[in-house]
C-alpha positions as CSV (number, residue, x, y, z in Angstrom):
1,M,96.4,81.3,88.1
2,L,96.0,80.5,91.6
3,A,94.4,83.1,94.0
4,P,91.8,83.0,97.0
5,K,88.2,83.1,96.3
6,R,87.9,85.9,98.9
7,T,89.9,87.3,101.9
8,K,88.9,88.9,105.2
9,F,91.1,92.1,104.2
10,R,92.1,93.2,100.7
11,K,95.6,94.3,101.7
12,Q,98.4,93.0,104.2
13,Q,101.5,93.9,105.7
14,R,104.7,92.5,104.3
15,G,105.9,90.8,107.2
16,R,109.0,88.7,108.1
17,M,110.5,85.5,106.7
18,K,112.7,84.1,109.7
19,G,113.4,80.7,110.8
20,L,112.7,77.1,109.5
21,A,109.5,76.2,108.0
22,K,107.2,74.6,110.9
23,R,105.1,72.6,108.6
24,G,105.1,71.0,105.5
25,S,108.4,69.9,105.6
26,E,107.9,65.9,104.8
27,V,107.1,64.4,101.7
28,S,103.5,63.2,102.4
29,F,101.8,62.6,99.2
30,G,104.2,61.6,96.7
31,N,107.7,59.7,96.4
32,F,109.8,62.8,95.5
33,G,109.6,66.5,96.5
34,L,110.9,69.8,95.7
35,L,112.2,71.1,99.1
36,A,113.1,75.1,99.5
37,Q,116.4,76.2,100.9
38,G,116.1,79.6,101.0
39,C,113.4,82.0,101.7
40,G,111.2,84.4,99.4
41,W,107.9,85.1,98.0
42,I,106.4,82.7,94.9
43,N,103.9,84.3,93.4
44,S,101.3,82.6,91.2
45,R,102.7,82.7,87.7
46,Q,106.0,81.0,88.9
47,I,103.8,78.1,90.5
48,E,101.8,77.5,87.2
49,A,105.3,77.7,85.4
50,V,106.4,75.0,87.8
51,R,103.3,72.9,87.6
52,V,103.6,73.0,83.4
53,V,107.2,72.0,83.3
54,L,106.5,69.2,85.8
55,T,103.7,67.5,83.9
56,R,105.1,68.3,80.5
57,T,108.2,66.2,81.8
58,L,106.4,63.3,83.3
59,K,104.1,63.0,80.3
60,R,101.0,61.6,82.0
61,T,102.8,59.0,83.5
62,G,102.8,60.4,87.6
63,K,100.9,62.7,89.5
64,V,102.1,66.2,90.6
65,H,100.9,67.6,94.2
66,I,101.1,71.4,94.9
67,R,102.0,72.0,98.5
68,I,101.8,75.9,98.4
69,F,98.9,78.4,97.8
70,P,99.5,82.0,97.1
71,D,97.4,83.8,99.6
72,K,99.4,87.0,100.4
73,P,98.2,90.0,98.3
74,Y,101.4,91.8,96.8
75,T,100.5,96.1,96.3
76,Q,102.1,98.0,94.0
77,T,101.4,101.9,93.6
78,A,101.2,103.0,89.8
79,A,104.6,104.1,88.0
80,E,105.7,108.0,88.4
81,T,103.2,108.2,91.6
82,R,104.3,111.0,94.1
83,M,104.6,109.9,97.7
84,G,101.9,110.0,100.2
85,K,98.9,108.8,98.4
86,G,98.5,105.6,100.2
87,K,99.2,102.3,100.0
88,G,98.9,100.8,96.2
89,E,96.2,98.3,94.9
90,P,97.0,94.4,94.9
91,E,98.9,93.4,91.8
92,Y,99.4,89.6,92.2
93,W,99.3,86.8,95.0
94,V,102.2,85.4,96.5
95,A,103.0,82.2,98.8
96,V,105.4,83.0,101.6
97,V,107.9,80.0,101.4
98,K,110.6,79.7,104.3
99,P,113.7,77.0,104.4
100,G,112.6,73.4,104.7
101,R,109.1,73.7,103.2
102,V,108.2,71.2,100.4
103,L,106.8,73.1,97.5
104,F,105.8,70.3,95.1
105,E,105.3,66.5,95.4
106,L,105.6,63.9,92.6
107,E,103.8,60.5,92.7
108,I,105.8,58.5,90.1
109,E,108.1,55.4,90.2
110,D,110.8,56.4,87.6
111,A,113.8,58.0,89.9
112,A,115.6,59.3,86.9
113,L,112.3,60.8,85.5
114,A,111.6,62.6,88.5
115,R,115.0,64.0,89.1
116,E,114.9,65.5,85.6
117,A,111.6,66.8,86.3
118,I,112.5,68.6,89.7
119,S,115.8,70.0,88.3
120,K,113.9,71.8,85.3
121,A,111.3,73.0,88.0
122,G,113.8,74.3,90.2
123,K,115.3,76.5,87.6
124,K,111.7,78.3,87.4
125,L,111.6,79.3,90.8
126,P,113.5,82.5,92.6
127,I,114.8,80.6,95.5
128,K,117.6,77.6,95.9
129,T,115.7,74.2,95.7
130,E,116.8,70.6,96.1
131,M,115.2,67.2,95.5
132,V,114.3,65.0,98.8
133,Y,112.6,61.5,98.9
134,R,110.0,60.4,100.9
135,G,111.1,59.0,104.3
136,E,114.1,61.0,104.2
137,V,114.9,63.3,107.4
138,R,116.1,66.6,106.8
139,I,116.9,68.8,109.6
């Protein structure tokens, strides 16, 4: 699983996810990309599930680039705990994703195989996604 080696603070506030992605909205490393159409948190298990699907579908013919990293701790209090005992312990790590962010990129020549891999990968994520090409302008 992906997780930061160390952070300045153990716990973070939840924050807001308004607006579009400022950076990471173009395909830079590969030919095809998986673009987020909605906002949400993607945890490290979901990122790993998408990576496994992409590598298995490509069958060592292409390269996968992961463009997001889970650097926000998600905290939970234990079940059946009374109110007022403070914030819970960090359970797992999430990546904050806004609309327009490229999540994964594929470096492969076969467009049909890339389309199949990206459609399978999009089903593993909790947000709506679409396939984009290198050089395609999105607004």
